[in-house]
C-alpha positions as a printed Julia matrix, in Angstrom:
88×3 Matrix{Float64}:
   0.0    0.0     0.0
   1.36   3.36   -1.0
   0.63   6.45    1.14
   1.85   9.78   -0.27
   1.69  13.31    1.09
   0.99  16.01   -1.53
   1.95  19.47   -0.23
  -0.23  22.52   -0.78
   0.62  24.7    -3.74
  -0.11  28.19   -5.04
   0.66  30.22   -8.13
  -0.39  33.42   -9.87
  -1.68  33.49  -13.45
  -2.92  36.19  -15.81
  -5.9   36.05  -18.11
  -9.63  36.26  -18.36
 -11.59  34.59  -15.58
 -13.41  32.22  -17.95
 -10.15  31.04  -19.52
  -8.52  30.53  -16.11
 -11.55  28.57  -14.89
 -11.53  26.3   -17.94
  -7.85  25.51  -17.5
  -7.52  25.3   -13.7
 -11.03  25.25  -12.22
 -11.31  21.51  -11.49
  -8.13  21.23   -9.44
  -7.43  24.73   -8.12
  -9.26  27.33   -6.0
  -9.27  30.65   -7.88
  -9.27  34.1    -6.26
  -8.83  37.55   -7.76
  -5.49  39.18   -7.08
  -4.35  42.7    -7.86
  -7.63  44.62   -7.88
  -9.16  43.38  -11.12
  -6.16  43.57  -13.45
  -6.62  40.05  -14.77
  -4.37  38.45  -12.16
  -5.59  35.35  -10.36
  -4.23  33.51   -7.33
  -4.58  29.75   -7.64
  -4.29  27.57   -4.56
  -4.48  23.84   -3.98
  -4.82  22.23   -0.53
  -2.46  19.54    0.67
  -3.65  15.97    0.29
  -2.88  12.41    1.34
  -3.16   9.77   -1.36
  -3.57   6.08   -0.59
  -2.89   4.12   -3.76
  -3.79   7.26   -5.73
  -7.1    7.92   -3.93
  -7.58  10.99   -1.72
  -8.0   10.29    2.0
  -7.76  13.95    3.11
 -11.24  14.1     4.67
 -10.85  10.71    6.36
  -7.5   11.62    7.96
  -8.71  15.04    9.16
 -11.9   13.64   10.69
 -10.14  10.59   12.19
  -7.63  12.77   14.06
 -10.02  15.69   14.68
  -7.8   18.17   12.83
  -8.58  20.97   10.39
  -5.16  21.23    8.73
  -3.4   18.4     6.91
   0.36  18.46    7.52
   3.18  16.15    6.56
   3.62  15.23   10.23
  -0.05  14.19   10.46
   0.32  12.05    7.32
   3.4   10.41    8.88
   1.31   9.54   11.95
  -1.45   8.18    9.71
   1.11   6.07    7.82
   2.49   4.68   11.11
  -1.0    3.87   12.41
  -1.84   2.02    9.18
   1.43   0.05    9.37
   0.71  -0.9    13.01
  -2.77  -2.07   12.04
  -4.52   0.55   14.2
  -6.29   1.92   11.11
  -7.69  -0.42    8.49
  -7.98   0.76    4.89
  -9.73  -1.09    2.09
């Protein structure tokens, strides 16, 4: 079983909102940056992938946390290896 931590990411792009949404809208959160000059801030939350499937919500709710960190994913990985958490 493969458990990977994917860090959060952000970047700035220029263009029309519709074009930016078409290109990045499914994976990124888009916010206006720069007071309407066509600049957009794109952000993506960190994630934990188990065999390529996102377990972000499961890990956060299991540990009662609101922020997913690499340290929390390490703890999750250890708990899975010890058999304390069972994953399908």
